[in-house]
C-alpha positions in Angstrom: -5.3 -5.9 -19.8 -4.7 -6.7 -16.1 -2.6 -9.6 -15.0 -3.7 -12.2 -12.5 -1.4 -11.9 -9.5 -2.1 -12.1 -5.8 1.3 -10.6 -4.7 1.4 -7.9 -2.0 4.1 -5.7 -3.4 1.9 -3.4 -5.5 1.2 -0.8 -2.8 4.3 -1.5 -0.7 7.2 -0.9 -3.1 8.8 1.6 -5.4 10.0 0.0 -8.7 11.8 1.5 -11.7 11.8 0.4 -15.3 9.7 -2.7 -14.7 8.6 -5.0 -17.5 5.2 -4.7 -18.9 3.9 -7.7 -16.9 4.5 -5.8 -13.7 2.6 -2.8 -15.0 -0.5 -4.9 -15.4 -3.0 -4.9 -12.6 -3.5 -7.5 -9.9 -7.0 -8.6 -9.0 -8.9 -5.9 -7.3 -6.7 -3.1 -8.6 -8.4 -0.5 -10.8 -7.7 2.7 -12.6 -9.3 5.8 -10.8 -7.8 8.3 -13.2 -5.5 8.4 -16.2 -3.7 11.6 -17.1 -1.9 12.1 -20.4 0.9 14.7 -20.6 2.7 14.3 -17.3 6.5 15.0 -17.0 8.8 13.2 -14.6 10.6 16.4 -13.9 13.3 15.1 -11.5 14.4 11.9 -13.2 13.4 12.5 -16.8 13.0 16.3 -17.2 11.7 17.1 -20.7 10.2 13.6 -21.0 6.5 13.5 -21.7 4.6 10.6 -20.1 1.3 9.4 -18.9 0.2 8.7 -15.3 -2.3 6.1 -14.1 -3.7 6.6 -10.6 -5.0 3.3 -9.2 -6.4 2.3 -5.8 -3.0 0.9 -4.9 -0.3 2.9 -6.6 0.9 5.7 -9.0 2.3 4.5 -12.3 4.2 6.9 -14.7 5.2 5.6 -18.1 7.3 7.5 -20.7 5.4 8.0 -24.0 8.6 7.6 -26.0 10.1 4.5 -24.3 7.6 2.3 -22.5 10.4 0.5 -20.6 11.1 3.8 -18.8 8.5 3.8 -16.0 7.9 4.1 -12.3 5.5 2.3 -10.0 5.0 4.0 -6.6 3.0 2.1 -4.0 0.9 4.3 -1.6 2.3 2.5 1.4 5.7 3.9 0.7 4.5 7.6 0.7 5.8 9.9 3.4 4.4 13.2 2.2 3.0 15.1 -0.8 3.1 18.8 -1.6 2.6 21.2 -4.4 5.6 23.5 -5.1 7.3 25.3 -7.9 9.6 23.3 -10.2 11.7 24.0 -13.3 10.3 22.0 -16.2 11.9 21.8 -19.6 8.5 21.5 -21.2 6.6 24.1 -19.2 9.2 26.3 -17.5 8.7 27.4 -13.9 5.4 25.9 -12.9 3.5 24.2 -10.0 4.4 20.5 -9.6 3.5 17.6 -7.4 6.3 16.6 -5.0 6.1 13.1 -3.7 8.5 11.8 -1.0 8.7 8.0 -0.5 10.7 5.5 1.5 11.3 2.0 0.4 14.1 -0.6 1.1 15.7 1.9 3.6 16.1 4.5 0.9 14.2 7.8 0.6 13.1 9.0 -2.9 11.7 12.2 -4.2 9.6 12.4 -7.3 8.4 15.6 -9.1 5.5 15.4 -11.5 4.4 18.3 -13.7 1.1 18.4 -15.5 1.8 19.6 -19.0 -1.8 20.7 -19.5 -2.5 24.2 -18.2 -5.4 25.0 -15.9 -5.9 21.3 -15.0 -5.7 20.5 -11.2 -6.4 16.8 -11.6 -2.8 15.7 -11.1 -2.8 17.4 -7.6 -6.4 16.8 -6.5 -6.9 13.2 -7.6 -3.6 11.8 -6.2 -4.0 13.5 -2.9 -7.6 12.4 -2.5 -6.9 8.8 -3.4 -4.0 8.7 -1.0 -6.2 10.0 1.8 -8.7 7.2 0.9 -5.9 4.7 1.0 -4.7 5.9 4.4 -8.2 5.7 6.0 -8.8 2.2 4.8 -5.9 0.3 6.2 -8.0 -2.2 8.1 -9.0 -3.8 4.8 -5.4 -4.6 4.1 -3.4 -4.8 7.3 -3.5 -7.0 10.4 -4.4 -4.9 13.5 -3.7 -5.9 17.2 -5.5 -4.2 20.1 -7.3 -1.6 17.9 -10.6 0.3 18.4 -12.5 -2.5 16.7 -15.4 -3.3 19.1 -18.0 -1.0 20.6 -20.6 -2.4 23.1 -19.6 -5.9 22.1 -20.4 -5.3 18.4 -18.0 -5.0 15.6 -17.5 -1.5 14.2 -18.1 -2.2 10.5 -16.0 -0.8 7.7 -17.7 0.7 4.6 -19.1 -2.2 2.4 -18.4 -4.7 5.2 -21.0 -7.4 5.9 -20.8 -9.8 8.9 -21.7 -13.3 7.9 -21.3 -15.0 11.3 -20.7 -14.2 14.9 -19.5 -17.1 17.0 -19.3 -16.9 20.8 -17.2 -19.1 23.1 -14.1 -18.9 20.9 -10.8 -19.3 22.7 -7.7 -17.4 21.4 -4.7 -19.5 22.1 -2.0 -16.9 21.8 1.0 -16.8 24.2 0.4 -20.3 25.4 -2.7 -19.2 27.2 -6.4 -19.4 26.5 -8.6 -16.3 26.3 -12.3 -16.7 25.9 -14.0 -14.4 23.4 -16.1 -13.8 20.3 -15.1 -14.0 16.6 -16.8 -12.1 13.8 -16.5 -13.4 10.3 -17.1 -10.9 7.5 -16.6 -10.5 3.8 -13.2 -8.8 4.3 -11.7 -10.1 7.6 -12.0 -12.1 10.8 -12.1 -10.2 14.1 -11.7 -11.8 17.5 -12.0 -10.0 20.9 -11.9 -11.1 24.5 -15.1 -11.0 26.4 -13.5 -9.5 29.5 -11.6 -6.8 27.6 -12.8 -5.5 24.2 -9.5 -3.8 23.5 -7.7 -7.2 23.6 -8.5 -8.1 20.0 -7.2 -8.9 16.6 -8.4 -8.0 13.0 -7.1 -10.3 10.3 -7.9 -9.3 6.7 -8.2 -12.1 4.2 -5.6 -10.3 2.1 -3.0 -11.2 4.7 -4.0 -14.8 5.3 -1.6 -17.4 3.8 -2.8 -20.7 5.4 -6.0 -21.8 7.1 -6.1 -25.2 8.7 -7.0 -27.2 11.8 -4.0 -28.4 13.9 -3.4 -29.9 17.3 -2.5 -27.6 20.2 -1.9 -28.0 24.0 -5.6 -27.1 24.4 -6.8 -29.6 21.7 -7.6 -29.1 18.1 -7.7 -25.5 16.9 -8.3 -23.4 13.8 -4.8 -22.0 12.8 -4.5 -18.9 10.6 -1.0 -18.1 9.3 -0.5 -14.6 8.0 1.9 -13.3 5.4 5.5 -12.1 6.2 4.3 -8.6 5.3 1.9 -8.6 8.3 4.4 -10.2 10.7 4.1 -13.9 9.9 1.7 -14.5 12.8 0.4 -17.9 13.7 -3.0 -17.4 15.4 -4.9 -20.2 17.0 -8.7 -20.3 17.8 -10.6 -23.1 19.5 -14.3 -23.7 19.8 -16.3 -26.7 20.9 -17.6 -29.1 19.7 -15.3 -30.3 16.9 -18.1 -30.1 14.3 -18.5 -26.4 15.1 -14.7 -25.9 14.7 -14.8 -27.6 11.3 -17.7 -25.4 10.2 -15.9 -22.3 11.2 -12.8 -23.4 9.3 -14.8 -24.2 6.1 -16.6 -20.8 6.4 -13.3 -18.8 6.7 -11.8 -20.8 3.9 -14.7 -20.2 1.6 -14.8 -16.4 2.3 -11.0 -16.3 1.8 -11.3 -17.9 -1.6 -14.1 -15.5 -2.5 -12.0 -12.6 -1.4 -9.0 -13.7 -3.5 -11.2 -13.9 -6.6 -12.6 -10.4 -6.0 -10.6 -8.5 -3.4 -11.8 -5.3 -1.9 -9.0 -3.0 -0.8 -11.3 -0.5 0.7 -10.1 2.6 -1.3 -13.3 4.4 -2.1 -12.7 7.6 -4.1 -15.4 10.3 -3.9 -15.6 13.3 -6.2 -17.2 16.7 -5.7 -20.9 16.9 -6.7 -20.0 19.5 -9.3 -17.6 17.0 -11.0 -18.4 14.0 -13.1 -19.2 10.7 -11.4 -16.4 8.3 -10.8 -17.7 5.9 -13.4 -17.5 8.6 -16.1 -14.0 9.7 -15.0 -12.6 6.2 -14.6 -10.9 5.0 -17.8 -9.4 1.7 -18.6 -5.6 1.7 -19.0 -4.4 -0.3 -22.0 -0.9 -1.7 -22.1 0.6 -1.6 -25.6 1.9 -4.9 -27.0 4.6 -3.0 -29.0 7.5 -1.2 -27.4 9.2 1.8 -29.1 12.8 1.7 -28.0 15.2 4.5 -28.7 18.7 3.4 -29.8 20.3 5.7 -27.4 18.5 4.1 -24.5 19.2 0.6 -25.8 22.9 1.2 -26.3 23.5 2.8 -22.9 23.1 0.2 -20.1 24.8 2.6 -17.6 21.8 5.0 -18.0 19.5 2.4 -16.4 22.0 0.6 -14.1 21.3 2.9 -11.2 18.1 4.7 -12.3 16.9 4.8 -8.7 19.8 7.0 -7.7 18.3 9.9 -9.7 15.4 10.1 -7.3 17.3 9.6 -4.0 16.8 12.6 -1.8 19.5 14.4 0.2 20.0 12.4 3.3 18.5 9.3 1.7 20.7 6.3 1.4 22.3 6.3 -2.0 23.6 3.4 -4.1 26.8 1.9 -2.6 26.7 3.7 0.8 28.1 1.9 3.8 25.3 0.0 5.4 26.4 1.2 8.8 25.3 4.7 7.8 21.7 3.4 7.8 21.8 2.4 11.5 19.9 4.7 14.0 22.0 7.1 16.1 21.3 8.5 19.5 19.9 12.0 19.6 21.0 13.7 22.9 18.2 16.4 22.5 15.4 13.8 22.3 17.0 11.0 24.3 16.1 8.6 21.5 17.7 6.7 18.7 16.7 8.2 15.4 17.5 7.9 11.7 20.7 9.9 10.8 19.9 13.4 9.7 21.3 15.1 6.6 24.3 17.4 7.1 23.3 20.8 8.5 19.8 19.6 9.5 18.7 19.5 13.2 15.8 18.0 15.0 14.5 21.6 15.6 14.5 22.2 11.9 12.4 19.1 11.3 10.0 20.0 14.1 9.5 23.5 12.6 8.8 22.0 9.2 5.9 19.9 10.5 
């Protein structure tokens, strides 16, 4: 049973041992695949669990202790690869390595599929992540992007334009720029008439407040975005005032409709030889009963720093001096970069790409 939340953390954070309420889905989140018999080989080697792959994150839950779980948002992912790992349940076998970065710490996860001859763990996660990466305009504010072609909006899949309004002034930087705004089912896009690359795409997901306010140019439609998107305050002005009010009401109505049924743009396509997505998609049910092992219940230290089990070499571990996280100057590149692990050079990293 999903839970009704409009928070933005689901695809943007890595969380450990979260309560059942946070494992529930927010509106618009859906299960793409559910795989039983997956081992968290690095942090819980020998522990059998289940994995749910949604359009926003990867969720691993221990079958023995439901409170032992991981939620990995796709926006934290740095890389994925398939390599050999030593599993207590399967021995030396191929496993999925996932490298993430969240809250200035780098994590490594190793997941082993306990079912032999099943590539779903590898193929599905990688395919869904690619779909997530190529659909960022559904979820992220974009400035000066390749949004307009021949004065027409380049539509996203499943996007429908409901209105196009000419003669709209963008009031950014205490200046007025005349342009056109497109209002669709997933976002609002404005571009300057004189320069199509001077534009902004604002998805409804990132809108926090929509109102009419006074400006030095007169009354304007003000759209405030979330802190995750930079907390922008964007002003748009159009005449007459009745037209401005109509534009505000239209944006507000579409914003409400999007909140009720958000589209995150993650479209997963399967091979023709495989079953359809509808047949492969299964509903994940959260148990109302938790089975808690006494050893886990009596040992608070085991869960106190659970994240430290997944911190990679060169990642910032629990309790490290915050100054170690600051960028350092690299003489070879002439730039300030994140500190490298001992024994690793920029040449090593370049060769590994």
